[in-house]
C-alpha positions in Angstrom: 45.8 14.5 29.7 44.8 17.8 28.0 46.7 16.9 24.9 45.1 13.5 24.7 41.6 15.0 25.1 42.4 17.6 22.4 43.5 14.9 19.9 40.4 12.8 20.7 38.0 15.6 20.1 39.7 16.7 16.9 39.6 13.1 15.6 35.9 12.8 16.5 35.0 16.1 14.7 37.0 15.0 11.6 35.2 11.7 11.4 31.8 13.4 11.7 32.7 15.9 9.0 33.8 13.1 6.7 30.4 11.5 6.9 28.3 14.7 6.3 27.2 13.8 2.8 25.4 10.5 3.7 22.0 12.2 3.0 23.3 14.6 0.4 23.1 14.2 -3.3 25.8 11.6 -4.4 28.1 12.9 -7.1 26.8 11.9 -10.6 23.5 10.5 -9.3 21.3 13.1 -10.9 21.8 16.2 -13.1 19.8 19.1 -14.4 19.2 18.8 -18.1 17.7 22.2 -18.9 15.6 25.0 -17.4 14.0 28.3 -18.3 12.2 31.1 -16.4 9.4 33.6 -16.7 7.1 35.7 -14.6 3.8 34.1 -13.6 1.0 35.7 -15.6 -1.7 34.5 -13.0 -1.8 33.1 -9.5 -3.8 30.0 -10.6 -0.6 27.9 -10.1 2.0 30.3 -8.8 1.5 31.9 -5.3 1.4 35.4 -6.7 1.1 37.1 -10.0 4.5 38.2 -11.2 6.4 35.6 -9.3 9.7 34.4 -10.9 8.9 30.8 -12.1 11.6 28.4 -13.2 10.7 25.2 -15.0 13.2 22.5 -15.9 14.0 18.8 -16.0 16.2 16.5 -14.0 17.5 13.0 -14.9 18.6 10.1 -12.7 22.1 9.5 -14.0 23.0 7.0 -11.3 22.6 3.2 -11.1 20.0 3.1 -8.3 16.4 4.3 -8.1 15.7 7.8 -6.6 12.8 7.9 -4.2 12.7 11.7 -4.1 15.0 14.5 -5.1 15.1 18.3 -4.6 16.5 21.0 -6.9 17.8 24.3 -5.7 17.6 27.5 -7.7 19.4 30.8 -7.2 18.4 34.0 -9.0 21.0 36.6 -9.8 21.1 40.2 -10.9 24.5 40.5 -12.4 26.8 38.7 -10.0 24.6 39.2 -6.9 22.5 36.3 -5.6 19.1 37.9 -4.9 16.8 34.9 -4.2 17.0 31.2 -3.3 14.3 28.5 -3.8 14.2 24.7 -3.4 11.4 22.2 -4.4 11.0 18.5 -5.1 10.7 17.3 -8.6 7.5 15.9 -10.0 8.4 12.2 -9.8 9.1 9.5 -7.2 11.1 6.3 -7.4 12.8 7.5 -10.6 14.6 4.6 -12.4 18.1 5.1 -13.8 18.0 7.4 -16.9 14.4 8.4 -16.1 13.5 12.1 -16.2 11.1 14.3 -14.2 10.3 18.0 -14.5 10.4 20.6 -11.7 8.7 23.9 -10.9 10.4 26.6 -8.7 8.2 29.5 -7.5 10.2 32.4 -6.2 7.9 34.1 -3.8 8.8 37.3 -1.8 10.0 35.2 1.2 12.8 33.7 -1.0 14.4 37.1 -1.6 17.9 37.4 0.0 18.6 41.1 -0.3 17.0 44.2 1.2 17.0 46.5 -1.9 15.3 44.0 -4.3 12.8 45.7 -6.6 11.5 43.5 -9.4 11.8 39.9 -10.7 12.1 41.4 -14.2 15.6 42.6 -13.2 16.8 39.0 -12.8 19.5 38.3 -15.3 20.3 34.6 -14.6 19.0 31.6 -12.6 21.3 28.8 -11.7 19.7 25.4 -10.8 21.5 22.5 -9.1 20.6 19.2 -7.5 19.9 19.8 -3.8 19.6 16.4 -2.1 18.1 13.1 -3.0 16.9 10.0 -1.2 17.8 6.7 -2.9 15.6 3.6 -2.7 15.6 0.0 -3.8 11.8 0.2 -4.5 10.2 0.8 -7.9 6.9 2.3 -9.0 4.3 0.0 -10.6 5.6 -0.6 -14.1 2.4 -1.8 -15.8 1.3 1.5 -17.2 1.4 2.9 -20.8 0.4 6.4 -21.8 -0.1 6.7 -25.6 -0.8 10.3 -26.5 -0.6 13.0 -29.2 0.0 16.7 -28.9 -0.5 19.8 -31.0 -2.0 23.2 -31.0 -5.7 23.6 -30.3 -7.2 27.1 -30.4 -3.7 28.5 -29.9 -2.9 26.3 -26.9 -0.5 23.3 -27.1 -2.6 20.4 -25.9 -1.7 16.7 -25.2 -4.5 14.2 -25.3 -3.9 10.6 -24.3 -4.9 7.7 -22.1 -3.4 5.7 -19.4 -3.5 2.0 -20.0 -3.0 -0.6 -17.3 -1.2 -3.4 -19.2 0.0 -5.1 -16.0 -1.6 -7.5 -13.6 -2.5 -5.3 -10.6 -5.6 -3.2 -10.0 -4.2 0.3 -9.3 -5.2 3.8 -8.3 -3.7 7.2 -7.7 -2.6 7.5 -11.3 -0.4 10.5 -11.9 0.6 11.9 -15.3 3.4 14.4 -15.6 3.9 16.2 -19.0 7.0 18.1 -19.8 7.0 20.6 -22.7 10.1 21.6 -24.8 10.9 24.3 -27.3 12.7 23.6 -30.6 16.1 23.7 -28.8 14.9 21.0 -26.4 14.8 23.4 -23.4 11.9 22.8 -20.9 9.4 25.7 -21.2 6.4 24.3 -19.3 4.9 21.3 -17.5 1.6 19.9 -16.3 0.9 17.6 -13.4 -2.4 15.8 -13.5 -4.3 13.4 -11.2 -6.2 11.2 -13.6 -8.4 9.3 -11.2 -8.4 8.1 -7.7 -10.5 5.1 -8.8 -8.8 1.8 -9.2 -7.9 0.9 -12.8 -8.2 -2.8 -13.5 -5.8 -4.7 -15.7 -6.8 -4.2 -19.4 -8.6 -0.9 -18.6 -7.7 2.6 -19.5 -8.6 6.2 -18.6 -8.2 9.4 -20.6 -6.3 12.6 -19.8 -5.7 16.0 -21.2 -2.6 18.2 -20.4 -1.8 21.8 -21.3 1.2 23.9 -19.9 0.6 25.5 -16.5 0.6 29.3 -16.3 -1.1 29.3 -19.7 2.3 29.3 -21.5 1.9 30.8 -25.0 5.4 30.4 -26.4 6.4 28.0 -29.1 6.3 24.3 -28.1 7.9 21.8 -30.3 7.7 18.5 -28.4 6.7 16.9 -25.1 7.3 13.9 -22.9 5.1 11.9 -20.5 5.9 10.4 -17.1 3.1 8.3 -15.7 3.2 6.8 -12.2 0.9 5.1 -9.8 1.0 3.2 -6.6 -0.5 -0.3 -6.1 -3.5 -0.1 -3.8 -3.7 -3.2 -1.6 -6.7 -4.1 0.5 -4.7 -3.9 3.7 -3.5 -0.4 2.9 0.1 -1.4 2.4 2.0 -0.1 -0.6 5.2 -2.2 -1.2 5.9 -0.5 -4.5 6.4 2.9 -3.0 7.9 3.6 0.4 5.7 6.6 1.1 3.6 9.1 -0.7 4.2 11.9 1.8 6.9 13.4 -0.4 4.8 13.3 -3.6 3.4 16.5 -5.0 -0.2 17.1 -3.9 -2.6 16.0 -6.6 -5.8 17.6 -7.8 -7.2 18.1 -11.3 -4.1 20.1 -12.1 -2.0 20.1 -9.0 -0.2 23.2 -8.0 3.6 22.7 -7.9 3.6 25.1 -5.0 2.1 22.4 -2.8 5.3 20.2 -3.0 7.4 20.0 0.1 9.8 22.9 0.5 13.3 22.9 1.8 16.0 25.5 1.9 18.5 23.2 3.5 19.2 19.5 3.0 19.9 16.9 5.6 23.6 17.4 4.9 23.4 21.1 5.9 21.7 20.2 9.1 24.5 17.8 10.0 27.1 20.4 9.2 25.4 22.9 11.6 25.3 20.2 14.3 28.9 19.4 13.8 29.9 23.1 14.0 28.0 23.3 17.4 29.9 20.2 18.6 33.2 21.8 17.5 32.4 25.0 19.4 31.4 23.2 22.5 34.5 21.1 22.3 36.8 24.1 22.0 35.0 25.7 25.0 35.5 22.6 27.0 39.2 22.4 26.2 39.6 26.1 27.2 38.0 25.4 30.5 40.2 22.4 31.1 43.3 24.5 30.3 42.3 27.2 32.7 41.6 24.8 35.5 44.9 23.0 34.8 46.8 26.3 34.9 45.1 27.3 38.2 46.0 23.9 39.7 49.6 24.4 38.7 49.9 27.6 40.7 47.6 26.6 43.6 49.0 27.2 47.1 50.2 24.1 48.8 49.1 25.3 52.2 46.0 23.6 53.7 42.7 25.4 53.0 41.5 27.6 55.8 38.4 27.0 57.8 36.8 30.0 56.1 37.5 28.5 52.6 36.0 25.2 53.8 32.9 26.9 55.1 32.5 28.7 51.9 32.8 25.5 50.0 30.3 23.8 52.2 27.9 26.7 51.6 28.3 26.4 47.9 27.7 22.7 48.0 
């Protein structure tokens, strides 16, 4: 009986472990294209002046849409991991091959070691895909964003307009601009809420985007990601399962307002499974002890005193 129970529990744990990655990032579904880092010159966007900031870009390399996806960054000094941060990318319902930028703000609470002194000591930052949520829904596809970029008064500035070339009246228009250096590495981004007003078919609205944190390095090119939800009179939104995971929007929304996560759904399941395994091992141990005691239990009838004690316990 004990052997049978042990085998059953072992099989159950194995099955659970084999399904841990249901909510994790599927292999090959998304990848990091490039990233760079710097220290925040102001706290206009970053939480604190001097924070380690990592900007980069992720691409949907799978065959299904991605509703939301998180990236995880680990900062190193030499070979020692000194900080960890996770944030959602600036884009929902990403189509296959579509790209979206991300902004990681390493605040003091992300530090992993006790003797940490200065973000300037960081020698490397590795960024990986954390976890993603696939979807069969798509964003409204009736938007164009013609634009042009260049330096104005020493600041790289993109000026453009969002055109509604579709058939739906829409609102909550969001324009995400990614800036690259001459090597194609992401060096900055901007996340702008254009208007909360509804934009009718055939109408357009203007926008202006400059790199957050007042980036002053050399910028060679940029790309635009424009998204919006379809606003229906009944409040439903079939083109987007939920906006709760979208970065908060303002005139220039702070990337720090995006949902944070230091562990994915897969990690939570692993912890739960570990607990189950420990409980199972404990239960098996108790069963073995009881079995051993029963094996050597006296065959003489229990005395009246024992019965009384048992009645008292009961």
